[in-house]
C-alpha positions as CSV (number, residue, x, y, z in Angstrom):
1,M,38.7,145.4,96.7
2,R,39.5,145.4,93.0
3,R,43.3,145.8,92.4
4,P,44.5,148.6,90.0
5,V,44.7,147.5,86.4
6,S,48.3,147.8,85.1
7,R,49.6,148.3,81.6
8,R,50.8,144.7,81.9
9,D,47.1,143.7,82.5
10,F,46.1,145.6,79.4
11,L,48.7,143.9,77.3
12,K,47.9,140.5,78.7
13,L,44.2,140.4,78.9
14,A,41.8,138.1,77.2
15,G,42.3,136.9,73.6
16,L,38.5,137.2,73.2
17,S,36.7,140.2,71.7
18,L,35.0,142.5,74.0
19,G,32.2,142.9,71.5
20,A,30.5,146.0,70.2
21,M,30.5,149.0,72.6
22,A,28.3,152.0,72.4
23,L,30.4,155.1,71.8
24,T,30.5,157.5,74.8
25,P,31.9,161.0,74.7
26,A,35.1,159.5,76.3
27,D,35.3,156.9,73.5
28,I,35.0,159.6,70.9
29,K,37.7,161.7,72.6
30,F,39.9,158.6,72.7
31,L,39.3,157.8,69.0
32,D,40.1,161.5,68.1
33,R,43.3,161.3,70.0
34,L,44.1,157.9,68.7
35,N,43.9,158.9,65.1
36,A,46.0,162.0,65.4
37,P,49.7,161.9,64.2
38,K,52.2,161.4,67.1
39,R,55.8,162.7,67.5
40,L,58.4,161.2,69.8
41,P,58.6,162.9,73.2
42,Q,61.7,164.3,74.8
43,F,63.2,161.3,76.6
44,P,65.6,161.4,79.5
45,T,69.3,161.7,78.6
46,S,70.8,158.9,80.6
47,A,72.5,156.0,78.8
48,I,69.9,153.6,80.2
49,I,66.3,154.8,80.7
50,G,64.0,152.8,83.0
51,R,60.4,152.4,81.9
52,V,57.9,151.6,84.6
53,T,55.9,148.5,83.4
54,D,53.1,148.4,85.9
55,S,50.8,151.0,87.5
56,D,51.1,152.4,91.0
57,V,54.7,151.3,91.3
58,D,56.5,152.5,94.5
59,L,59.3,155.0,94.4
60,R,61.2,154.4,97.6
61,S,63.7,156.3,99.7
62,R,65.6,153.0,100.3
63,P,65.9,149.8,98.3
64,T,63.5,147.8,100.4
65,N,59.8,147.0,100.5
66,D,59.8,146.1,104.2
67,P,56.4,147.4,105.4
68,G,57.9,148.3,108.8
69,L,60.2,150.9,107.3
70,N,57.6,152.9,105.3
71,T,60.0,153.7,102.4
72,S,57.4,154.5,99.8
73,I,57.6,158.2,98.8
74,A,55.5,158.3,95.6
75,K,53.4,156.1,93.3
76,L,54.5,156.0,89.7
77,P,52.1,155.3,86.8
78,A,52.9,152.9,84.0
79,D,55.4,154.2,81.3
80,T,57.0,156.7,83.7
81,L,60.6,157.1,82.4
82,L,63.5,157.4,84.9
83,E,67.2,157.9,84.6
84,W,68.8,154.6,85.4
85,N,71.9,155.2,87.6
86,R,72.8,151.7,88.7
87,E,71.4,148.4,90.1
88,V,71.8,147.7,93.8
89,V,71.0,144.7,96.0
90,G,68.1,145.5,98.2
91,N,65.9,143.8,100.6
92,V,62.7,142.4,99.0
93,V,60.2,140.6,101.3
94,F,57.1,138.6,100.4
95,G,58.9,135.6,98.9
96,L,60.4,137.0,95.7
97,S,64.0,135.9,94.9
98,N,64.9,139.0,92.9
99,Q,66.5,141.5,95.2
100,R,67.5,144.1,92.6
101,Y,66.5,147.7,92.9
102,V,67.4,150.4,90.4
103,E,68.8,153.7,91.8
104,T,67.4,156.8,90.1
105,P,67.9,160.5,91.0
106,Q,64.4,160.5,92.6
107,G,64.8,157.3,94.6
108,Y,64.7,153.5,94.2
109,V,62.4,151.3,92.1
110,Y,62.1,147.5,92.2
111,G,64.0,146.3,89.2
112,S,61.5,143.7,88.1
113,V,59.0,146.4,87.1
114,L,61.5,148.7,85.4
115,Q,62.4,147.8,81.8
116,P,65.9,149.0,80.8
117,T,65.6,150.9,77.5
118,R,67.7,153.2,75.4
119,N,67.0,156.3,73.3
120,L,68.6,155.5,69.9
121,P,66.7,157.6,67.3
122,N,67.1,156.8,63.6
123,T,67.0,158.8,60.4
124,P,63.8,157.6,58.8
125,I,63.5,157.1,55.0
126,T,60.8,159.0,53.2
127,S,59.5,156.4,50.7
128,M,59.3,152.6,50.5
129,P,62.3,150.8,49.1
130,P,61.6,149.8,45.5
131,G,60.5,146.3,44.6
132,V,59.6,145.1,48.2
133,P,56.2,144.8,49.9
134,G,57.6,146.1,53.2
135,F,60.3,145.7,55.7
136,W,60.9,144.7,59.4
137,A,61.8,147.4,61.9
138,E,62.8,147.4,65.5
139,V,61.8,149.9,68.2
140,T,65.0,151.6,69.5
141,V,63.5,154.2,71.8
142,P,61.6,153.8,75.1
143,Y,58.2,153.9,73.4
144,I,56.4,155.3,70.4
145,D,52.8,156.6,70.5
146,L,50.7,155.1,67.8
147,A,48.0,156.7,65.5
148,H,45.4,154.2,64.4
149,E,43.8,153.6,61.0
150,G,40.7,151.5,60.5
151,A,38.1,150.1,62.9
152,V,39.0,149.2,66.5
153,A,39.0,145.4,66.3
154,S,41.7,143.7,68.3
155,P,41.3,142.7,72.0
156,W,44.5,144.7,72.7
157,L,43.3,147.9,71.2
158,Q,39.8,147.5,72.7
159,D,41.4,147.3,76.1
160,M,43.3,150.5,75.4
161,Q,40.0,152.2,74.5
162,K,38.2,150.8,77.6
163,Y,40.8,152.1,80.0
164,N,41.6,155.3,77.9
165,F,45.3,154.2,77.5
166,Q,47.5,155.5,74.7
167,P,48.5,152.5,72.5
168,R,52.3,152.3,72.1
169,L,55.1,150.3,70.8
170,Y,57.9,149.6,73.2
171,Y,61.7,149.2,73.1
172,G,62.6,145.9,71.6
173,Q,59.4,145.2,69.7
174,V,59.7,144.3,66.0
175,V,57.0,145.2,63.5
176,W,56.3,144.9,59.8
177,I,56.1,148.2,57.9
178,D,54.2,148.4,54.6
179,Q,53.7,152.1,53.9
180,I,55.4,155.5,54.5
181,R,53.9,158.9,54.6
182,T,55.0,162.4,55.6
183,S,52.9,164.2,58.2
184,N,53.7,167.8,59.0
185,G,57.2,167.3,57.7
186,F,57.9,164.0,59.7
187,P,58.2,160.6,58.0
188,E,55.8,158.1,59.5
189,Y,55.8,154.3,59.0
190,R,52.7,152.2,58.9
191,W,52.8,149.0,61.0
192,T,50.4,146.2,59.9
193,E,50.0,142.9,61.8
194,G,49.2,141.2,58.5
195,A,52.8,141.5,57.4
196,N,51.8,140.7,53.8
197,G,52.1,137.0,54.3
198,H,55.5,137.2,56.0
199,G,54.4,135.1,58.9
200,Y,53.4,137.8,61.4
201,G,49.7,137.8,60.5
202,Y,48.7,135.2,63.1
203,G,46.1,137.0,65.1
204,D,45.8,139.8,62.5
205,Y,42.7,142.0,63.0
206,G,43.1,144.2,60.0
207,E,44.2,147.2,61.9
208,F,47.0,149.6,60.9
209,F,49.1,151.9,63.1
210,W,51.2,154.9,62.1
211,A,54.4,155.6,64.1
212,D,57.1,158.2,64.0
213,G,59.8,156.6,61.8
214,A,62.6,158.1,64.0
215,G,61.8,155.5,66.6
216,L,62.2,152.5,64.3
217,K,65.4,150.9,63.0
218,I,65.0,149.2,59.6
219,L,66.5,145.7,60.1
220,T,69.1,144.6,57.6
221,D,70.4,141.1,56.8
222,A,73.3,141.7,59.2
223,D,70.8,142.1,62.1
224,V,69.6,138.5,61.6
225,A,72.8,136.9,60.3
226,P,73.5,133.5,61.9
227,I,75.9,133.5,64.9
228,S,78.6,130.9,64.7
229,P,77.4,129.4,61.4
230,D,80.7,127.5,61.0
231,V,80.0,125.5,64.1
232,D,78.3,122.1,63.4
233,P,74.6,122.6,64.3
234,N,74.6,119.3,66.1
235,A,77.2,120.7,68.5
236,K,74.9,123.5,69.5
237,T,72.8,122.8,72.6
238,I,70.8,124.9,75.1
239,S,70.6,124.1,78.8
240,V,67.6,125.5,80.7
241,D,67.5,125.3,84.5
242,L,63.9,125.9,85.6
243,D,64.9,125.8,89.3
244,Y,67.4,128.6,89.0
245,Q,65.7,130.3,86.0
246,T,68.7,130.4,83.8
247,L,69.6,129.5,80.1
248,S,73.0,128.6,78.7
249,C,74.0,128.1,75.1
250,Y,76.8,125.6,74.4
251,E,79.0,124.9,71.4
252,G,80.3,121.4,72.3
253,T,81.3,121.8,76.0
254,N,82.0,125.5,75.8
255,E,79.3,127.9,77.2
256,V,79.0,130.8,74.8
257,Y,76.0,132.6,76.1
258,F,74.1,132.9,79.4
259,C,71.0,134.8,80.6
260,Q,68.3,134.7,83.2
261,I,64.7,133.7,82.2
262,S,61.1,133.8,83.4
263,S,59.5,130.5,82.8
264,G,56.0,129.2,83.5
265,K,54.2,130.1,86.7
266,R,53.7,127.7,89.6
267,Y,50.4,129.2,90.7
268,D,47.1,129.7,89.1
269,P,46.4,133.5,89.0
270,V,42.7,133.0,89.8
271,T,42.8,130.4,92.6
272,G,46.3,130.9,93.9
273,M,46.8,127.1,94.0
274,V,49.8,125.2,92.7
275,T,49.2,124.1,89.1
276,D,50.9,122.6,86.1
277,A,48.7,124.5,83.7
278,F,51.4,127.1,83.0
279,A,54.4,124.9,83.5
280,T,57.4,125.1,81.1
281,P,58.1,121.5,79.9
282,A,61.1,119.7,81.3
283,G,63.0,117.2,79.2
284,T,64.6,117.1,75.8
285,L,63.0,119.8,73.6
286,M,63.8,121.0,70.1
287,T,63.7,124.3,68.1
288,Y,61.3,123.6,65.2
289,W,59.7,126.9,64.4
290,K,61.2,130.4,64.4
291,I,59.5,133.7,63.5
292,I,60.8,137.2,63.7
293,S,57.7,138.7,65.4
294,K,54.3,137.3,66.3
295,N,51.0,138.3,67.9
296,M,50.4,136.1,70.9
297,T,46.8,135.7,72.0
298,A,45.2,133.0,74.1
299,G,43.4,132.2,77.3
300,S,40.6,133.9,79.3
301,E,40.3,137.3,80.9
302,A,41.5,136.0,84.2
303,S,44.6,134.2,83.0
304,G,44.9,134.9,79.3
305,Y,46.8,137.5,77.2
306,S,46.7,139.4,74.0
307,T,50.1,140.9,73.1
308,P,51.1,142.1,69.6
309,A,54.6,142.2,68.2
310,V,56.3,139.7,70.5
311,P,59.9,139.7,69.1
312,W,62.3,136.9,68.2
313,C,60.2,133.8,68.8
314,T,61.9,130.4,68.9
315,F,59.4,127.7,69.4
316,I,60.7,124.6,71.3
317,A,57.6,122.5,72.2
318,T,54.1,121.8,71.2
319,G,51.4,123.9,72.7
320,G,53.0,127.2,71.6
321,V,55.9,127.1,74.0
322,A,58.6,129.5,72.8
323,I,61.7,131.3,73.9
324,H,60.9,135.0,73.1
325,G,61.6,138.5,74.0
326,A,59.5,140.1,76.8
327,F,59.3,143.9,76.9
328,W,56.5,144.0,79.5
329,H,58.6,143.2,82.6
330,N,62.2,142.9,83.8
331,A,61.5,140.1,86.3
332,F,64.0,137.6,84.8
333,G,64.9,135.1,87.4
334,E,61.3,134.8,88.5
335,R,58.6,132.4,87.2
336,R,55.8,134.4,85.6
337,S,54.9,133.2,82.1
338,H,52.1,131.0,80.8
339,G,54.7,128.3,79.8
340,C,57.0,130.2,77.5
341,I,60.5,131.1,78.3
342,N,60.7,134.9,78.6
343,V,64.0,136.6,78.1
344,S,65.0,140.2,77.3
345,P,64.6,141.2,73.7
346,E,68.4,141.4,73.3
347,D,68.8,137.9,74.7
348,A,65.9,136.6,72.5
349,K,67.5,138.1,69.4
350,W,70.9,136.5,70.1
351,I,69.3,133.1,70.7
352,F,67.2,133.5,67.5
353,R,70.3,134.1,65.4
354,W,72.4,131.4,67.0
355,T,69.9,128.5,66.9
356,T,68.8,126.5,63.8
357,P,67.0,126.6,61.5
358,Y,68.4,129.9,60.5
359,V,65.9,132.6,59.4
360,S,66.5,135.3,56.8
361,L,64.7,138.7,56.6
362,A,63.3,137.7,53.2
363,V,61.7,134.6,54.6
364,S,61.0,135.8,58.1
365,E,59.9,132.4,59.3
366,E,61.1,128.8,59.2
367,R,59.1,125.8,60.4
368,R,60.0,122.1,60.6
369,S,57.8,119.1,61.3
370,L,58.9,117.1,64.3
371,P,60.9,114.9,64.6
372,D,62.9,117.0,62.1
373,H,64.3,119.8,64.3
374,G,67.0,122.4,64.8
375,T,68.8,123.0,68.1
376,V,68.3,120.6,71.1
377,I,67.2,122.1,74.4
378,N,67.8,120.2,77.6
379,S,65.3,121.6,80.1
380,K,65.6,120.4,83.7
381,E,63.6,120.9,86.9
382,T,63.8,119.3,90.3
383,V,60.6,117.3,91.0
384,V,59.2,118.4,94.4
């Protein structure tokens, strides 16, 4: 039996084009809806808003998935928004170490499939700042519906069309804006993956997307200003524990930051067998390439991915291994990546600002050739 395809599947499907598709009435309806201007919806009023990241997620009467207790009271589709009351320790079976559930007014949802977001709308500007080709902006609301301009070309958008899913930007993503227009009295920003040569255009398919400007915060120099720039860069180190899925930042011997991570998976998603194909490297690594936002596309339909606007990327090893923000899950503490170190967008931004080489908004990207490097990462794992 074919399992339901989740939004996570859509975002992380193949980095290969699906090829030309004959337009059906459903395709035409999708394209008509896709090209229409979009306004921000009415979001829940809680301080933290949980966004369901997968499809058919169980809403439960108690914080447990024990099949003998029959706690499921509803199935929630992807992008359902819920008031986030508190996190509780539940009882999760089937071998997962995360035991966190989120309590909502309707019931309990497993914390790993509920992204914590906020609704922090902005006052948008109505024209481009003079003398600049564009600017970086960060999504500060649970999601923004996108209106498309141009031909459908990217694997990501083709998958949205195939499954009739509304393309969106999500809380924590960072995008390059190159135009502003006013639609029915509302300022809209145009996101382009090309980024006008500012580094984001890796994987650019020449598509443009219009988004309600109220959902996007224009980044300033203060948003990317170095953290602890007075500390000797050689005294800054990162310790990654792949066994316990944690990351710590040190200045000398003082731990100044800590977060949970999701590193490379142990099992092949096709065969279910143990594999090193997605392993996060252990050993002494180095930050050598940093970029504010990047399209990440690679692999095959079974085990690949195509994800635009991955924020705050700090590359630490050859083969494209990076510490970066992940908005498509909240499973930190579990292995689930293709080798990268997933952290929350907030954690990724802090690490990006603290590590060297430092990156400015004007440059947006810094790259060094090994053995020249920035911050040292000590990654360790018990050999089984």
